[in-house]
N, C-alpha and C positions, 0 to 999 in steps of 0.2 A: 505494501499502500504505497509507500512510501519513498521509487523511484530507484530501490537501489543507493540509497542515503547509506553515510555511514553511520550507526548507529553510535557508534560509541564518541564521536568528539563529540569538543563542547564541553569533555567527563574535565575535572582534570582530578589525575590521582587521587588518592586515599591521604598520602603524607605530604600533598599541598596543601589540598582540600585543608585538613587541620590546623596547618601550620595558622593555613588566613583565617581558620576561623578565631582559632589562637589571638591576632594581634585581633582583628578586631570587640575581641569579647574584653578586650586589653584595654580599649582605647573607650568601648562604652563602656566601662566601669570604674574610670577612671575618670572619665565625662558624669555623671550617673551619683555618687558619691554627694555631691553637693546638696543632691536630688532627695538622697534619704536622712542625709540627719533628720535628723526631729520624728523621724517614723513610730519612733517609740516615743512619743507624745501621744500617740493614738491613742485609740482606746485597746487595741493588742488581743481583746477578745478569741476573735478570728485562730489567728495564731497564736497563742497559747493553745485553743482547743483542736489544733488543726498538729502541735508537739504531742498531746495527751494521745490525740488518736492515734498516729503512727504510732509509738511506741509499746500502745497496744498489740496495734497491725503485728508490728514486727518485722521489720524490717521497708519499712513503702518508707516513699522519700517527703522530707515534712515540708508541710507547705508554705512559704511567704507573703504575707496577708501585701498589696502592691501598697501604693503609698495613695493619700484622696484621690491629690491629682497634681502633675508635672506633664502636662505634653496635653497632645491632644488627642481621642479617641478614635482610630484607621482603621480600613478595610484592610490586612495585611495576606491573606487570602477568602475564597474561598469556592465552595461548593455547590446547585444546587441540589437538592433533594430530589432525586427521577424518578424515584421504579418503586418495588419494593421487591426484594432477591428470589429469583428462585431458587423453589431447593428449601428457603427458611420457614414456610410458612405454620406451621408445625413448636418447631426447639427455636426460631430464631439460632441466636448463636451461646446461648446456656453453655459455662461452662468453659470459652475461652475468649483470652486475650486478643482485642486486637488494635495495632500496632497503626493507626495511620500517619505518613512519612507525608509532608506537605512541603510546597517551596515559599518562605515570608518576601513579599514583592513589596515591605516597609520593615522599618528597623525600626525598637520602637525599647524600651525598660521595663517592662510590666504584657503580662500577656491573659485573657482570657481565649472561652470555645465557650461554639453550641452544637448542642446536641439533638440529630433531632430524633421524630418520633410517627416521623408524617402521617408514615405506610402500617404501621401497627398497630393493629385489631384487642393489642392487651396492652399496660402499662408496660413500663420498659425502667426496670432498675439495676444501673451503675451504682455494686458498691462501692470501689473505688474507680479511677480517675487522675494518670499525673499528661505533665508534661512534658519537657528537653529539647536538647539540642541537636538535631547528629552527630557522631563522632563520626562522617563523613560522607558519600554520596555512595546512593545502592545499601546503607549499614542498620540495623532494628536495632542498634546499640550509644547510647546518650554519652555525646561530650562527661567526660568531669568532669564533676563538681553540678550539672543543671539537669537536673533529674527534679521536681517539683509537682510532689500529689494538690492535685484541685480539688479545692473545696465547691459545696452547691448550696448556699444560703448559710453557710456558715458546715455544715455536715459534709464529710465524706460521702455519704450518702443519695445522689437521686435518682427520686423517682418520673422518671417524662409520661406522664399521660398519651395516653392512644390518640393518633396526632395532633400531637404539641410535642414544646423541645423546650430547652433547657439553659441557660446561660451560666459558665460558671463563673467566681469568684477570682479578680484579680490575681490573679499573685507578680511578687518580680524576678522577673528570669531579661537580662540582653539579649533581647534578641535581633542579632544584625540586618541586614538587611540581602537580600540571598540564600541568609542559610536554612535548608531543611531542620524541620521541627514534627518533633515523632509525639502524635498524641494518643495514649493509650487507656482504653478504657476496657473492664469488664464486667459481663453480669453473671448472678451464677442462677437465673432464671430465664423458664421459655420463655419465654414472646420470639411473637414473629407476627409476620411476614419481617425483616431484618428492609429500613432505609438503608438507599447507597445510591450511586452513586456511578454506574458501571466502567467510562467512560477515562480515567484515571490520566494517562499517558504514561500513571507513578507505579509504585513498586513499590506495596506494606506492607502489612506482616500477620501475620496469625498462631496466635501458641498455645500449645491446653495449660490453661487453671489461672489462677489468677497470678498474673506475669507483670503487673504492667509502675513494680517497684524494683521489675534488675533490667540495671545498667547496658549487663553485658550486652541483651540484646542476640546469648546462646540459644535460647527458650523459642527465639518467634520463628521455630525452622517448615514455616510455612508459609508463603512469597505469595501476594492477592496480586490484582489490575484492576482492584477495585478503592472505593471510598469506602464507610458505614460508620451511622451515626454520626462523625464529622462534619457541620457544614461552615463553619465558620471560625478562621480566629483574628482575633484581633490585637493590635498594640497606642499603648500607649504610646505614643509616638512625637520625639521636637523636629522630627527631618516632617512629616505633611502635617499635607493640616483641614483633607478633606478628603474621598471617598471618589475616584471616576468607577462606573457598574460597565462592566464589558455585558451585553444579554444578547442573544443570537443563540442560534447550532451547534450542530456539530466543526462548523467553521471555528467558532470560538470556541469552544471547546479544545478545539486542537488537533485530533483523533489521530490525523495521518503525521502529527508531532514526531520529531526522532523519544520516544517512551529514555524518560528520567533527565534530559535533555535541556526540558524548559524554552521551550522554541516557539508556544504557541504567540500565534501575535499581541495579546495581551502581558505577556510576558516582556517579548523585550518597546511593546506602546511604556511596562513599567520602566522600563535601565534606559530608554531614552527621556523622563518628564525626569527622570531623578539626576539623570548626565548633563538636561538641562537645566535646572536649577544648580547642579554645583559651579555650572560654568555662568552664572553670575545672568541668564538672561530672565523681563520676566516670565513668568510659567506658574499656573497656580503650582502649586508641595502637593498632588492629589496621587491618595496611593491607586491601584487598577488592583477590581478584584473578577473571576470569571466568573460569572452564571451563563456557560454554555450548558443544551442540553443537547445531546443530536441526533437528529431528529425533530425538532421541535418547531416550532409550524405558531405563527401568529395568531390562526383563526383555531384550529380542532387543539384536540389532547388525545391523550390513547383514549384504554379503557381497565375501566377500576373506579372507584370508591375509597381512597382520595386517585384522582388517573392519574396514569404513571401518564408521567412523557410530558405533563400537563401543558395545557397550547400557553401562546405568552401574555393571551389578556389573561385569563386566569391563575397567573401567574409573577405579572409582573409585582403588582404589593409588593409581596415577599418577595421578592427575586430580585427590587429596585431598591424601593421607599423606604420600605425597612431596615436599610443595609446602612452599616453603623455610616452614617456621619456623613452619607449622598452627599452629594457639589451636582454630579454631571450622569448619566447618562449616554452609552454609543449603542445603538441599540445594529443589530444588523444579524435579520430575518428575518424571509420568504420568501426563499430558493423551497423549501418543503409543500410550500402550502400549496407553490407554480409544481411543482410532480407530483406530489400523492392527496390534491384536495382540488375536489372538482368544483367547488363553490369558488375555488381560484384561478380560473377561467376566466372572471369577469374583474378582471385589475381592477374595479371600483373597488371592487365591496373587500380585496387583499388590505386595499389605497386605506383604506374607511378603518376595519384594523389596525394600520402600526399611524395613523395618527389621532385615536381613542388612544393610544400607548402615548404618545404627546399629549396630551393634554390630558389625561394621569399626573403628569413627568412634570409639567406645567402646575399642576394646582399646588403646587408642592414646593414650584418655586425652580426648581432643577432642571438648565441646558439639557439640550441635548441634541446628541451628534447620529445621524443616518447616516449611513452603507449603501453607496449601490447590489443591486445585487449580480455578484457574476457569474460569469458565463457554463455550460457546462452542455456544453455540443459537443459528443461525442463520444457520452453519460449515456447508459443504456437509455433511462426516459427522458430522452431525447425527444418535444416535437420540431416542425415549426409555427405549433399553435400556442407551445412553450413558450420557446422563442421568444412569439409577438409581448404577448401577455410579460415576462420578464422586460421588454424594451421599455413595452408602456409604463411601467410601473417605475424603471428607473430615468424616463422623461417628465414625471410627473417633480424626484428628485429629487432629480438635478435642477429642474425650474425652481428651487425653494418653495413647493409647497406640500413638505409633508414633515420635513427637519429645521432647528434654528441651521445648523449645519452637516454637514458632507464631506462625507469619506469615500470620494471616489475611486470605489475597491474595483469596479469593471473597466475603466481605463486604466487602470496600475495597474492589473491581472492581465484579460484579455493579451491573445497573441494577434501585434497587428493587423497578419496579413490576411486571418478570421477567428475574427473579434466574436463571431456567436462560441470559439472556446481559449481556453487559458491558455497563454505564452506556456511552451513542452518544458523549461526550465523551475515556473511557480508549479506546473503540472505535477503531484505527486503520482500517478497512473491513472489513476478511474475519471480523469476529469469532469471533477468535482470540485473534489479538497485541494488545497494547497502547501506545494509541500513544506516544506522547511524556510526553505529561501521563497518560496511564497508565499509563507506569516510572515515571515524583514518587513518583509515589500508589503501592507498593506498597515504594518503600524508604521512603518516609512511615511505614508503621506497620507498622515491627519495629522494637522496641521493643530500643534500645542496652542493657540491661541482662543481656538476654537472651545475652548475648554473653560473660558476666564469666564466670567461673566456670570448669571441668572436666566432664568425665563427671557423674554423680552415680556413688559409688557401689552396686558390686554388695554384697548383699545376702547 
């Protein structure tokens, strides 16, 4: 699916990763010393309670309560709950530990997570959860001294109601930009189905028994391509002052990007923003989080209640408006409607759906950048009629009658000699999804100045 790209490219050796991580951690620690002076003046009840629980549990990491305020809470990573995991309908993952590996798109001095039981039919009981920095790429081992126990309203135990979610208490941990973060959960009880995100492009891990306090990672012998339960990692940041949400389908999900290399277009955009700020450019200091779901459509969701792969209209509030300190949204959605939804044979129906998303964002004061729909000539779903719909939708987007600003992905990635197709080096090989080079090109054509400001005032 990746057209022969080198899947090892871009991955630093473990020794280089650890050296870089150690240097960044040392710098972050020095920077944050002043922030934590005086934390003892806080109540401290949750911290002392976490200590007592840790000793009673034997071997579980100590929880460290974060300061009340020292920066801005922003999204460092997120993934939309996409579906109920097949085969987990009865027992869920009872008696197993899940160690999700996620990539931090923003640095901070404290962190918190969100766990979802959206597709569960019974309450999900998490008896222990932990957070740590990974000791290198592709490993379940924690970097020395970084493992933290998580609490939820002061308790090690969290009960996530069916269809609901919970957010942990913040813990003090210097999370560098670009670090891999390990988030581990354990549930002893039968609860299913498991809420998951199947197209992670990142290897996570499973272990038998409660291994949330295992810093070595040796117990995590099973590798998995999924993210389970975890839907957000937020950090208390002095680097970023808001969050940009990328809202889309498999192209935003990055399904054909090199696994474990963080080459989705959203990863590249986050790096561009960070570099521009470092260069002193007048651009927003925003993090970028990814709310793409493979196969997603604007108008129609999947089967089930709640629906697997809910439509963009159904999930917009949860996946965009409810994100941490969201300032702007980039929408790249609509190709799957054209390929799979008979209602979208009328381009006005699809455009009305996109405009509804924009209206909802504007009601919250959010700036909306919209993407033109990229070509899919040569794909098995291509037809002249579907191409005509794509062209009509793109014409309205380019004319400024849908979004506040436009990212012209179509013009940037199409073959200049056959505009119905992706350019060969931007095509992963299936004539629908980009290659790593194509994803990078998408991020490059987004005008960072378009992220400035809020929604235009209504006249």
